[in-house]
N, C-alpha and C positions, 0 to 999 in steps of 0.2 A: 366566407361569412364573417361579418364584423363581430368584435368582442361583445358589444351590447346585445346583438341578436343571439349570440351563443348563450348568454345568461337567460334571456327570455325563453329560448327553446328549452333549456334545461329545466326551468321552472314549470313550463307547461307540461313537459314530458312526465315529470314526477307525479302530476295529478292524475295521469292516466293509468297508474299502476293498479293492477288487479288487487282486490281486497279479499279474495277467496280464503286466504289463510289468516285474515286479520284477527280473528278471535282465538286462534291457537296460541298456546304457551310453548315457547321454544327455549332451549338452552344451547349456548355455543361458546366456543373459546374465542375470546376477543383479543388477547394479547399473550405474548410469551416472552419471558425475560431470558437473556443469555445464560446458558447453563454454566455452572462452575464445577468442572470435574477434570481429572487428569487421567487420560486413557480410558475413561468410562463415558458412556453415552446412554441417554434415555430419550425415546421418541413416543409421543402420545398419538395413537391412531384415531384421531377425531377431526375429520375434515370439515364437516358441515353441521348445521343445527340439528338437534335431536329433540323429540317431544319431551315437554317438561312435566307431563302428568303420569309418567311411567318410570320405573327404575332404568337408569342409564348404566350401561356396561362400559367401564373405562379400560380400554385395551392399551397396554404399554409394552414396548420392546426395550430390553435392557441389555447393554453390552459391557463386558469387563475387559481387563487387560491381561487376564490369565484365568485359569480354572480355579475358582474359589468356592469352597463349600461354606455353608452356614452364613452366607451374607443375607441381609434382609432389607426390604424396601418398605418404608412407611409412607402412607398417603394421608393427607388431611385437607379438608375443605373448611374454610372459615369465612365469616361475613365481614363487612367493613368495620364492625366494632371489635373484631378479633375473636369472636365466639366460634368455637369449633362446632360445625354441624355434621361432620362426617370424619371418621378416622378408621384406618385399617393397616394391617401389617402382613407382609408376605415373606416367607423364607425363600431364598433364591439359590440357585446353583449357577454362578456366573461362568461365562466362557468368553472367548474372543469374538464370537459371533453374537448376533442379536437373538434373544430368547423372549417369547411372548408371556405376559402375565396379565391378569385382569382383576378389576375391582367392580363392585356393583354399588351404585348410589341412587337412593330414592329421592329424586329432585322434587317430587310433588310435596314433600314434607316441609319445604322452605318457601318463603315468599319471593316474589320477584325482586331482583336486585343484582348487585355485583358481588362475586365471591372469588376467593383465591384458592386455587388448587396447588398444593405443595407436595413434592416428592423429595424424600431423603434416602439415599442409598448408603448403607454402612456395611463394612466388612469386619470380621472378627478382629479384636474383641468388641470394639464399638467405634471404629474409626470411620468418620464420615468422608466419603470419597466423591459424592456428587449431590448437588442441590438443583432443583428445577422448580420454577414457579410459573403458573398460568393464571390468567384472569378469565373468569367465567361470567357470563351474563345470562340471566333468566328474564325473559320479557315476552310480551304478547306482540302480535302483529300490528295491533293498533298503536302501541307505544313506538314501535319501530317506524311506522309510517309517519307518526307525528314528528319524530326526529328528522326524517327525510324532508318533510314539508318545511320544517323550521330551517333546515340547512339550505333548502332551495331559496327560501326567502332571503336569508343572509347573503347567499351567493349573488342573487340578483341585485341586491342593494349595494354590496361592495363593488360589484363589477361596474356599475354605472358610475360610482364615485371615483374609482381608480382610473377608469378610462378618461373621465373628464379632466382629472388632474394631470395625467400624463400628456393628454393632447394640448394642455396649456403649458407644458414644460415645468410643472410644479411637482414637488414632493420627491419621495424616495422610491427607488426601484423595488424595494422589498414588498410593499403592499401589493403592487401589481403582480409580482411573482407569486405571492401566496394566493391572490385572487384567481390567477390562472390555474394553479394546482387545485383550488377548491372547485372550480367549474368542471375541470377534467375528471376529478375523482367523483363528483356528484353524477356525472354522466356515466362513469364506470359503475357506480352503485346502482343506477337505473338498469343498466344492462344485466348486472348480476341478479337483480331482483326479478327481471323478466325470465331468467333461466332457472329460478328457484334457489339460487345461491344466497340464502337469507343471511347467513353469517358474514359472508363477504360484503354484501350490501350494507349491513349494519356497520361494519368497521370503516368502510369507505365513506359512508354518510356522516358518521361522527367525525372523521378526520376533516371532511369538507366543511362541516359546521365550524369546527375549531379554527381551521385555516381562514375561513371567511370572517369570523369574528376578530381574529388577530389582524387581518388586513383592514378591517373596518376601523379598528382602534388606531392603526398606524396611518390611515389615510387622512385623518384630521390634521389641520394646521397646528404646528407646534407640539405634536404628540410623539415625534421621533427625535432622537438625538441629531444635532446638526451635522455630525460626521456622516450620517446615512444619506444625506442629500448630495454629497460630493462625489458624484459618479460621472466619469468622463464619457463623452459620446463615443459609441462603438462604430468602427468601420470594418468593411470586409477585407480591406487590404492589410495583410499581416506579413511581416518579413522576419527572417532570422536576423537578430541584432546582438552581436556578442554572444553571451552565454544564455540568451533567451530569445523571446519573440517581442516585437515592437510594432506599434501602429501609430503612424504620424509622430514618430520620435518618442513615444511614451511606452514603457514596458507593458506587456499584455500577457495575461495568463489565460491560456486556451483550455479551460476546464469545461467541457461540454459532454456530449453523448455519442456513443458508438451506435450508429443506426444501421450498420451492416450494408448488405448488398441490395436491400429492397428499394432504396432510392425513392421513397414516397415523398412527394412534395409537401403533404400535410405535416410530415415530421419537421420540416423546416419552419413552418408557421408555429408549431408548438414550442420548439426550443427558443424561438424569438420571443414568444410570449413569456417564457420562463426567465428571460433575461440572460440567457447563456448562448449567444449566437455563434456557436462553434460545434462542429460535428466531425466525427471520423467515419469515413465511408469505405466500403470494400468494393474493389473493382476487379473481380476475377476474370480470367481469360474468357473470351467469347470465341466460339468456333469460327465465325465469319466476321471478325473485326468487332469493334465496339458498337453496341446497338445505339439507336437514336435516343432512348431514355436517358443515357448518361449525359449527352450533350444538353438535353432540355433540363435535366436536374441541375447541372452546373450553371446554366443560365438563370434558373429560378433562385439558386443559392446566392448568386451574385446580385440578383435584384433585391433579395431580402437582406443583403449585407451579412451573410453567414460565412464565416471563415471555415475552411475545410482542410483536413489532412486525409490523404488518400492512401489506402493500402492495396497493393496489387494482388495480394494473396494468390500467388501462382499455383498453390497446391489445393485450392478451394473447390476444384471440380468434384462432382459426385463420382461414385464408383462406376456408374455407367459411362461417364465421360472418359474415364481412364481405361475403359475396356480395350481400346485399340492401342494402348501404350502400357501393356502389362509389365514390361521390363522396368518401368519407372517405379513400380510398387515394391517396397522392401518386404520380403516374405516374413521376416521375423517380427517386424513391428506393425506391418500393414499400412505404413505411412508412405507418402510420396517422397522418393529420394531425389532431391533437386540436384544431386551430383550426377545422376544418370544423364546420358547424352540426350535422350528424347525429352525428358523433363526440362533439361537446361535449354533445349531448343525452343520449347513452348514458352518458357519464361523470357527468353531473349526476344522472341517475336511479340510477346505481350508488352514488353517494355518499349519496343520500337513503335508499336501501334498506339499505345495509350499515353505515353509521356508528353508528346507534342500537344495532344488535346488538353491535358491538364495544365501544361505550362502556359497555354494561351489564356487561362483564366487568372485574373489578378487576385482572386480570393483563395487559391490553393497555396497554403503556406509551405507544405513539404509533402514528399511522397515516401512511403515505406515500401521498399522493394520486396520484402518477404518478412513474414512473422514466424518466429521460432523455427527457422528452416532446419529440416532434417537432411543431413549430409552424410553419406556413407560412400567413400571412395574405395573402389575395389577393381579387380581385374589384373591381368598380366602386366599392363603398363604401370599400374600403381605399385605392384610388387617389384618390378624392375627399378623403378625410381627410388623406392624405399631401400632396396639393396644398394644402389649407388650411394645413397645418403649415408647408410651405415658404413660402407667401405671408406668413405671420406672422413668418418669420425673415429674409426679405430685403425690402429697401425697394421694389424694383421688379425688372422682368425683366432689366434691364441688370446689376444687382448679382448676380442669380442666374447670368447667363451668365459674368460674370467669375469667380465662385467655382467653378462647375462646368466651366468651359471649354466651354460649350455655345453653340449658335446658335439658341436658341428665338425664334421669332417670336410665340409665344403660350404662356401657361402650360399650356394644355391639351395641348401636345405632350409633356408630361412622362409618363414611364412608371415603374411600380414595379419593384423589383429583379428580380422573377421574369420580367418581360417584357424580356428582353435584346435590344433592337432597335438601340441606338445606342452603340457602344463609345466614341465620342468623349467623351461626358459620363458614361456609366455606369461607365467605368473610372477616372474621376477620383477622387482622394482625397476631395474635398469631397462629391461625390454619395454615395460609399460611406458616409461618416460620417453624412450626413443620413438616408439610407435605413435604414441598419442601426440607428442609435440610435432611429429612429422605430419600426422593427419590434421592437426590444427593449422599447420602451415598451408596445406592444400585448401582448407576451408577459407583461410584468409585470402588466398589467391583467387578463389571463386568469388568472394565478396568484392574484391578489388575489380575483377573483370566486370561484374554487374554494375559497379559504380561508374567505371569508365564508359560502358555502353550507355548508361542513363545520362551521363554528362554529354555525350555526343548527340543525344536526342533532345535534351533540354538543358542547355548550358547554365541557365540561371536558377533552375529549380533544385532546392536542397533535397538530398536523398539520405535514407538511413535504412538499416535492417534491424528489426526488433528481436532481441534475445529473449529466451524463455525466463521464467521466474524461478530458476533453479540454480543460482550461482553457489548456494550453500548446500546443495544436495550431493551426496556421495555418488561416485561413478558418473557424474554428469559430464565430465570432461571427455569421456570416451567418444561421444557422438555429437559434441557441442561445437559451437563456433566461439572463437576467442573474443571475449567482450573487449579486452584491452586493445586488440588489433582493430576491431570495429570502431572503437572510440577514436583511434588515431586516423582512420581513413575516411569515415563517413562525415557528413556535414552536421549530424546531430546524433546523440545517443538515444536509443529506443529500447523498450522492453515491454513485457506483458506481465504485469504483477497485480496482486490483489491483497485484500485484507479480510479478516474475519472479525465479527463482533464479539465472539466468545474467547476468553482467555482465563487460565487458572489464576493468574496473579494480577492482571491489569483489567481495566474497564474496556479495553479493546485489544485485539491481537497486536502484540508489540514484541520485537521490532519489525517483523514481517516485511511489508513493502518498504519501510523506512531504511532498513539495512541495504536493500537492493538499490534504492535510489542513491544512497550515500556512496555505495561502491562505484556505481556508474559515474556519478558526479566526480568522484575522486580520480577516476581514469581520465576524464575530459572536463575539467572545471571551466573551460572556455567555450563550451558548446551547449546548446539547449538539450534538455532531457524530456523525452516524450514517453507516455504510457499509452500504447495503441488500444489496449483493452483492459481498462481498470475494472476490477471485480470487487465490489464491496458487499454484495449480497450473496450469502452462501445458500443458494437455493431460491425457489420461487413460490413457496407455500406460506400459509399464515404462520407457520412455526419459525419462519425466518426472523430472528430478532434484529431489527434495524431501526434504531431511533434517530431522531434529528441530531442529538448530541454526538452519536457515534459517527454518522456520515460527515457531519460538519467538522469534527475533530480530525477524522481520517484525511479529509481533503487538506486541511490546514497543515497537518503533520507532513503530508506528501510534499507540499510546496516548500516548507521549511527545510526538508531534506534535499531539495534541489529540483523538484519536478516542475516543468514549465507548461506542459500540455497533457491532457488526459481525455480519453473517450470512455465515459462510464457505460458499462454493459448493463442493460436493464432487462432482467428476465421477463418473458412475455406475461406471465401470470403474477407479477409482483404484487404483494398485498401490503407493502409497507411504504406508503407515500411519504411518511415522515422522513425516511431516509433520503428520498429524492429531494425533498425540500431542504434538508440540511446540506446536501452536496451543492445544490444550486445556490443557497445562501452563501456558502463558502466561496463559490466562484465569483459572486458579486463582491464579497469582501476583498478577495485577492486583487481584483482589478481596481477596486476603489483605493486600495493601499499598495498598489503595485510597486512604486518606487522604493518604499520602505522594505517590502518583502524581498525585492531584488537585492537590496543592500545586505540583508541577512544571507541570501544565497551566495553572494560574491565575497563574503568575509572569509578570510583564510582559516583553515582548520588547524588549530595549534596542537591538537592531539591527534595522532595518526596511529591506526592499528595495522600491523603487518598482515597483508593478505598474500600468501605465498602460492604461486602457481605450482611450484615444485611439491609443496606439501599437499596440494589438492590432488596431484597424481599419486603421490606416495600413499600407500595403504588406502587408496580410493578416498582420500580426504579425511580420514578418521585419524586423530581427533581434531585436526586443525580447523575444519570448517565450522563445527559447532563452537569451538573455543573462540574463533574470530568473531562469531556472531555474539557470543556472550560478552566478549570484551567490549564490543561496540555498545551493546545494551547497557552495561554497567557504567561505562565512561560517559555516555550521553546524558546522564543525570547529574553530572558534576558542575554544570553551568558553563562549559566551554564547548565550542564547536568541535565535533569529532569526525574524522574521516578515515579513509584507508590509504595505505601506500603499498605499492607492488614492488616486486624485485626489479622490474625494469625501471621503475621510477627511482629506486635507490641507486641503481647503476648510473642513471642519468644525473645524479647529484641532488635530488630533492630532499635528502635528509638534512641538508643545511638549514632549511626553513622550518624544520620540525622542532617544536618545543618539548614535546613529550612523545616518546616512541613506546608503543605498547606491543609487546611480543607475546601473543597468546601461545598456546601449545602448538609449536611449529617444529615438526620432526626434521624437515629438510628445507634448505634454501640452496640457490645456485652458487656455483664456485665464484661467479663474478660478483654477486651481492654480498657474500659472506665477509670478506675483509672490510667492506665499508660498514656493515652492521657491527662488526667487532670493534672497529675504531670508534664508532659512535657510542656503543654500550660501555666500553672500557674507558672512555674519556670522562669529561666533566658534565656530560649531558644527562638528562633525567630519563630513566627507563623503567617501565613496568614490565616484568617478565615472569614466566613460570620457570621452575627449576629444571625442566626437562627439555628445553627448547634447543633446536638446531644441533642435532647429533649426527645428521646424515647430509650428504650432498644431494643434488637433484636426482641422481640415479640410485639413491638408497645405499650408497657405500658409506661405511662409518668414517667419521672424521677423526683425524689425529690431533686436531687442534680444538681447544675449548675457549669459551668466552667467560672470563671471570667477572664477578660483579664490580661495578664502579662505585664511586662515592655516592652517587645519587641513583642507585639501582634499588628498586622496591620489588621484592619477590611476592608473587601471588601464591598464597598457600591455601590449603583446604581442598575443596572439590571443583575448583576452576569454574565458579559460577559468577553471574553478573554482579552480585553484591560484593564479591571479593575484589573485583576490579574497581568498583565504586569506592571501597575502603582504601584501595591503593591510591586512587586519585586524591583522597583526603590527605594521604601522606605526602603526595606531590606538592600540595599547597604549602607545606612547611619548608620546602626548599626555596620558595620564591621564584621558581622558574616561570610560572605563568603570571601574567599581569593581574593586578587587582581589578576586578570587574564586577559590576552589580550582578548578583545572583541570589537564588532563593535557598534559605536554610531553615532549620527548625529552631525552636527556642534555645537550644543548646549550641547553636552555631554549626551544626552538621548538615550536610546536604541530605535531601529526602529522596530515597529510592522510589521512583515512579512519578516524581514531579520534575518536569523539564523547564529550564530557563536558559535563554540565550540573550546576549546583549550586543548591540551594534550602535555605532555613531553614524548619523546620516544628516547632512546639511546642518551641522551644529547642534542637533538634538540627540539625546540618548533615548534608545528604545529597548524595551525588554519584552521578549516573547515568553509567555508563561502558560503552562497547561498541566493539569493534574490527571495523570493516567491511572491513578489508583481507583479502587472501587468505593472508597469512602472519602469524605471531605478532609482536607488537611489544612492546618494552620501554618501559614507561610510567613517568614520574616525576611526582610531585605538585608543583605550583607554587602557592604561597600557601595551603597547607593542611597539616593533619597527615598524617603518613606512614603511618597505620594506621587500620583501621576494620573493620566487619563487613558482609559482603555478605548482604543480606537475601533475595536471590533464591536463591542457591545455598547459603545457610547456612554460610558459611566466613569465616575471618579473612583479611584482606588487609593486606599491608604493602608500601609503595612503597620502591624501584621494584619493579614487578611485571611479569611477562611475560604479556601478555594474548593469549589465543588468539582466532582469528577467530570471530565470531558467538557470543560468550559474554557476554551482557549482565550487568552488575552494578548493584545499587542499594546503595551503601555508606553505612552510618551511620558518619560519621567520629568518631574518638576524639579529643576535644580535649586529652587528656593526652599524646598522641604528638607528638614533635617534628616540625617541618617537614622535608620531603624536599628536599635541596639538590642541584640539578644540578651536574655535574662542572665545567662551564665557566661562569665568571661573566661576565655581560654587561658589556661595556665601554661606558660611556655616552659618547655623542658630544658634540661641542661644542654643537650646537643643542639637545640635551636639557638640558645644564647651563644654557644660556641660558634655556630655558623655566622651570627651577626658580628662577633668579634673578629672573625677571619675576613669579613668584608665581602663574603660571597653572596650575601642576601642583598639584592638590589633594592633601592628605595623607589617605590612607585611614584608616578606622577599624581599629585593630589588634585582632585577635581573641585569644582566650586562648592558642591554640597559638603565635601569633606573639610574644606577650609572653613 
């Protein structure tokens, strides 16, 4: 069905809606803001429209972080003028589980309109620990139908205009994308109305109306910035090129949708209309070979010029499919153990049967062999091999007993990690290190065998294995696969990560997915990075807060952290189309500005945070993993690209290119890496460290050597939080180790926690990426750069100082003719800084044109 016909059908269908409920007055929840609470949660049990002429019972469920007496929850409803029309207070007994409470509101006493429902949870004495806001709408059926009719008229009008301009090769892709969302959501509103879901229909219809009106404004000649029209033509042929993907020699970002195993051809037409011709598909094992629908789907995708990433998902069978292979199911977790001989055989046959079919298509960019594989090697053969490994590492039984704190009379008493029989030695740090590194080596051998098999079936098809989103989780290493080994052997790095819109401190969850992408990109900076299942929506109900700004910023942040491709997972009942539009707009942005974004990705990370595999095993990763995450979070706001560095990379000599080494709370490092870290830290290099770092070797044995502070060592004091690492980075600037680069500061010349800026030079131009992740607008000044430029994302001129709204990313091409922006307060140089200058250790920076 053509696009014009779709809009005509949508318009006609809305006129057929029954009006049986038209005169009724209804009240429903129209929107929900992200909650701001720490370890506290509130859920409003209000799914659909309620009669507006009788009292409404508001049922809420509240959860605390501990047993708390005498807490209280206040509720208030106010109109658009701020007048309170309802208020109540309940004393609560909080617990770690959800407890129900209820309020009664007589909605018949207020006129039709929009209202705000606010909840505030306080614990003694009066500490507010949670806020939650909802938008309520009271309306009649006639008013709702008028909205739907008006939306249908706008959709039909913009659809015809956008289709005409696109057929003539005119205009920007953004209006066509918004028009496509408008018609789809209007159709969804119609279906919701037919089933009696009035509230859902109202939300979708209002969105369709706003999207259609925005598309109508943008479809006129000269109504959009000229940058929005600079969209390269898309092709289905996409190949791995360096550290990313490319199409016809131009970088390409594959930000599309995860459509799973349904392989419905209509999904292809939909994502093409959205302007994101890329999809991730699942190809699970088939009992009798690959069915015909896969081949026909691949043909249709190639015809519509849709690029694909395929995931073989070898463990995606249902419980019934695995009934004949019960040994492949791990009893403890209930997951498919791909290390089992039967499961491995199924996977190998699946690879052999499927990869040649996928490789024959020019639009399949890469294949993921497994997603978050569960591997548990066990059995007598594994025990014997582990025993042989242990014997090769220890001179004799006495040495083993000293290291493991065991009392072995014979080596044969040793057990593998899954047979937990003797806590005396199996809880020791040395045993955990020996067993877990051995198990990780088996997982690496398994992954390499799968790669070799795939290469024999499809020599030119890039392959990868997606790691789970738990690199910073305690005890994850016990049954995981080594990401650094995967990065070294596979053709691309892959993961399954997500983000949440709610956060206590920021306007979106941070650093969440960004820390994972940065870690994987640090392991393999020369290979593409793919997220096979990007999850931005935490749930699929109306209470899921997902705005355009959140999804748009999350996608941009992911790309700036190194992500090259992503398949967005869309829950079936998603009621936040604004989020889909924001993600899709970011996909168009990234491909429009692909060469510049690629330059940001390929820029070297001058600041590197130590990520220690030894400390991840020691004490199950506590406190190293959280400290490494906090260190990255704090340093990322300093205006310099921040990455991670592993012990293997240090041994390989990568410390030579590091300007600033950040050593978070790291109890243990390997014997091979320790002397190199010591030489770096005690030399003339710049180091940020905690005072308790590196007191053990990889097996948890105390060190007899210590690392004394160097001339340029900055100690992180306090509670080891992100702000302290950011303050330490401010101290680093006094040493002159990092180059003078354009970055964002406040009026006093200090960096802003929660405001990110990155600078890169590309083809003779200077570009600045800028985004405010805080919940309130911030006044930003430019330091070491010109005070004006052009934002290529929004198509607008920017002059510093600028008030930056939350979640409004900018990619600014700086104007070299503009004078520098000078903060109001000049920094007073202290005596030790003047002494550094006198000694000549402070290098003079290269002055740019705007500084001269």
